[in-house]
Each structure stands twice: as structure tokens, then as C-alpha cells.
N, C-alpha and C positions, 0 to 999 in steps of 0.2 A: 322558615328556614329553607333557603335555596341551596340546591346541590350544585357544587362546582364540578369541574372535570376531575373526577376521582376514579382511579382505576385499580389501585393496589388493594388486596384483600384487607390489609390493616386499616387503611383510610376508609374503605367502605364500611367496615365493621364499626369503626368509631362514629361515622356519620349516621348510620342507621340505629345504633344504640341511642344516640342523642335524639333522633327523630321519633323513636317509639317509646322512649323512656316514660314510665308512669310517674305521676306525682308522688312525692314522699318515698321513693325507692331509695334504700340505703345502698351506697356504692363504697366499696372498700378494697384494699389490697396494698401490698408492699410497694412503696414509692410510686404510686399511681399519680400523685400530684407533684412529683419532684423528679429531677434527673431526666432520663430518657422517656419517662412515663411509659414503661414497658415497650420500648421501641416505637413510641408514637401511638400505641393502641388506646391510651387514655388521655391523649392530648386535649386540653381544653375542658375536660370533664368537670374539674373543680369550678370553672367559670360558668358552666352550664347548670349546675345544681349546687345547693348548699349542703347536700347530704353526701359529699364525697370526702373520704377520710383515708389518710395514710395509716398503715398498721404495721405491726411487727411481723417478723418472718416466722409464722407458726401455723402451718396448714391445718393441723387438727383443730386448733382453736378457732381459726377463721371459718372453716367449713361448719363448725359447730355454731358459730354466730349466724351464719346464713340459714342453717337448719332451724335455729330458734326463730328467725323471722318468718320462715315458712310455716312452722307449727302455730305461731301466734297470728297467722293470717295476714302477714305483712309481705313486702317485696324487698328482695336484696340481690345485688350483683357483686360477685367476688371476682376480681381480676387476678388470676394466679400466674406465676412466672412460667410454669410449664406443667404438662400433664403428669410427668413422672412424680412430682412432689405431692400430687394428690393421693398417692399410695399411703401417705402418712395419715390420711383421714378416711380410710376405707370403712371403718366401723360406722361413722356417721353416714357415709354414702350408701351403705347397705342397710344397716339395722335401724338407724334413726330415721332414714327416709321411709323404709317400709313401715315403721311405726306411724309415721305421719299419714301414710296411705290408709292405715286402719282407722285413724282418727278423722279421715276425710278432711284434711286441712285444706283451706282455701288459699293459702299463701303461695308465693312463688320465689324460688331461689335459682339464679342463673350463674353458672361458673363460665367465665370466658378465659381461655388459656391457649398457649402455644403447644403444638406437638413438635418436639425437637427432632428434625429429620435431616439435618445437614451432615451428620455423621462424624463430627469432630469434637463432641462435647464431653466425652468421657463416660465413666461407669454410671452416672446418675441421669443419663440422657439416652437410654436405649429402649424405652418402653414402646412408643410408637404403636400402641394397640388400643385405639379408642373402642373397638369392638369388644374387648375384654371388659372394659368398664360397663358397657351397655349390657353385657350378658350377666354381670354379677347382681344386678338389681333392675328395677323398672325405671332406669334412668333414660331420659330422652337425650341421646347423644347425636351431635351433628357436626359434619365437616363444613367449614365456611370456605368456599372456593371462588365462585364467580358472582357477579352482582345480583343475578336473579335469585340464586339460592341464599345468599347472604341476607338480602332484604326479606325474603319469605320466612326464613328460619329465625331471624332475630325478632321479627314482628310476632311470630308464633310464640317464641320463648317469653317475650316480655308481656304478652297478652294473656297467656294461659297460666293456670296454677301448676304446681309441681316442681320437680327438679330438672334442670336442663344443663347439659355441658356442651359448650360451643367451642370448636377448636380451629385454629389457624395454623397453616404450615409456616414454621420458622424459616425454612429454606426459601420459600416462594412468597412469603407474606408481604414483602416490599416490592414485588414485581409489578411494574406499571404496564406491562404488556397485556392487551386484552386476551385473556386465556381462551375464552369461547365467545363467539359472536352471539350475543343474547337474542339477536333478531332471528337466529336459527332455532330458537326454542320451540319445539313441537308440542310438548306436553309435560306435565308433572302430576304426581298423585296429590290428593288433597292434604296429605300430611307433610309434603315436601321431602319425603324420604328418597325420591329419585327425580332427576330432571332428564328429559329426553331431548337431545340436540341432534340435528340432522335427521333426515329420513331417507331410507333406501332399502332395497330388498336383496342386495347381493352379499351383505355382510352385517353381522351384529357385533358391536363392540360394547363391552360393559366394563366401566372403570370405577373401582371402589375408592372413594375419598381422594387423597392427594396423588394417587397413581394417575389421575387425569393429566397431570403435568407431563409425565413421561409418555402418556398416551398421545397427547397432542403432538409431541415431537415425532413419535412413530408415524402418526397420520401424515404429517408433512413430508416425512422421508419416503414413505411407501406410496403416497398419493392415492389412497383408496378412493373409490368412486361409489356413489349410491349406497351408503351404509347408514345403519341406525347407530346412534351413539347415546348410551345411557350412562349418566353419572350418578352414582349412589352416594348420597350425602348422609344417610343413616346407616351406620355399619351393621346394625341388626335388622336391616330391611328384610321384610318377608313378602312384600308385594311385588311378585315377579311375573304376574300374569301377562303384562304387555311385553316383557322381555322374552318369555316363552313363545308368545305369538310371533314376535319378530324373528326369533331363532328358528321357529318351525318353517318360516318362509325362506330365510336365507340359507339355512342348513350349514352355516359356518359362523362360529363364534370365537371372539378373542376376549379372554377374561384377564383383567389387570388388577393387581392388588400389591401394594408395596408396604403393607403393615407388617410389624414384626411378630404378630401373633401366629401361633401354630394352629389356632382355631379360627380359620378364616371363614367368614360367613358365605363366601362364594362357593364353598365346597357343597353346600346344600343345593345351590343353583346348578352346580356342575352335575350333581347326581341326577337331577331332573333332565338335564340335557343329554346325559349318557343314556338314560332310559329311552329318549326319543331318537337315539342313534345320530346325533348331530356332531359334526367335527368340531373339536375344541383346540384352541391354541392358547396356552396359559403363560402368563408372565407373572410369576409369584416370587417375591423377594423373601425367601425363607431364611436367608443367612444374615440378615441385617444385624442380629444380636452378636454374631461372631465376627462379622466383617464390617467394621464401621466405615470403611473407605469405599464401599461398594457404590459405584456411580452409574454403572450400566447393568441392565438386567438381561439375562438370557432366556429365550423362549424354550419351553419344553413342549414338543408337539406330540399330541396323543391322537392316534387314529381310532375312532370309536367303532368302526365297522368290523 
């Protein structure tokens, strides 16, 4: 299977799922083999495997089906329309999954879905808090952003046991612009929880999840020079050693997070930076639940000295 010129996160996700798909994996979801195929996310999946099935719109039952595959030591992928609807299946995602951990189940269940972050979808599209899902259970949650992390995290999810939730930005999922030049990848940790692009000692920039899209626009506008850029793909990331090392050198940090959660994981990182008396500039979208049409974020500058 040769890779064509594919740039958008949706196309990349589709390509790498097909590339790393394990034999006899059950694939299911609403209209994944018909219509738009979830905006192209599952295009050609039914031609790639005979185990791809259209299902009804019942998130609780569908997650239960996937959990059954996991507990019985099989593999399943559920393509869900959006993260918000998984709230209907939280009993399975928390209690059934934790039960599977006690049983030491060898199976794997992967949920691939969209985070609705365009701001125009109404009351059932305001969640935008993958970190909250990660904190409720021992779920491996990942943002799918650029080619390097998409390839890495899909390969990990389809190769390892357990439950994995992989999310694409609905707002930027079809963007064909190269978000980050992968040739500038400096390093990442072994779990793929963060990717470090660019290297420099005058500034440290940390972008959580899809805030990297706003971050890249900021970088182009401000024309920062010689900076470290960390992209956090695991919202519950706790491996901040290299970030702290970078911040200790630069003494200036910009923290970016556009999730709708009030429990932002970067607060823990911020507390560490405050202890080191490092200047912090924060771009936190705290009002996304109340202001659906928020398109630009304002910085709150905090002098830590």
C-alpha cells in the first residue's frame, strides 16, 4: 500500500488505520459505509476489510459491543460521529473498562471520533474536553494533529491492548495545509504523549491538542525566533521533564489550550513553572461553553516575579 500525497488529518487517519489494521478487527459505526462516510474518515474501509458494518445510532450499545470485543480478547474499532455523544456510554467507558483491567483482558478497543470545535453546532456540541474523558478512567486519549503523531498514535492504538480514544478536529480535519513541518521534529517521548518541534533557547511554547492550530497562526504573526515548540497529544500528559528543562533555559513560556474544560492539565505544568519563577503567558479558552462564536483568544499575562 503506497502512500499518496495526503496532508489533511482525516485522510492521514484513514490511510494509517488501513495501514496498521490487524486481521479480523471488527469495524463499525453509523453510516461508515454509506453517505459521506463520516466526512471521508472511513472512505474505502468496507473495500479494505470484510469486517466493516453500518450500525444504528446507539452509542451506549455500540461502545458495549466494543467493550465485549476487548473483554473477549478480540479487536474492534468504533467510528463515532463526535466526542459529545460518547457521554451516553460513560458507564462502559469507566466501569466496564476498569473491570476489563482487573481481568487483564488482552483485547483492544479503539474509538475514533471528531471533536466538534467549529462553534456552530448547538447544545450537543460543546464538550471539547478530551482531557475530562482521560481523567475519568485509565483511557488512552490522543489528539490526531500532524502526520508524525497520527502515524505514531494510530500504530500504538492498533497494536496494543486496552481502550483508546483518538480524536480529530472537525474544524481543521480537512485542512490540506502542512500544519507543522515534520522535518523539524526534534524528539518525542516513547508513548507519543508529546512531540517537540523546533529547537531554541529564547522561548518555550507548549500547545495542548488542537490549540496548535491557533499557535501556528500566532507564530507566523509574531515571527518568534529560536524557540522550543511542544505539542501535547495526550491531554493527561504527565511527562514534562523536557518541557521544564526547556523553560528553565528560556525563562519565558507561552501555554496554549483551547479545550472547554475547567480542569486543564496545563495548570499542573503552570504550578511547576511558577515555582521556578518563570514568566508565563497564557492563552486559555475558558469561555467556549458560553461563547460558541469565539474565534480569537486573548492572552492573560501573568508576571511571576
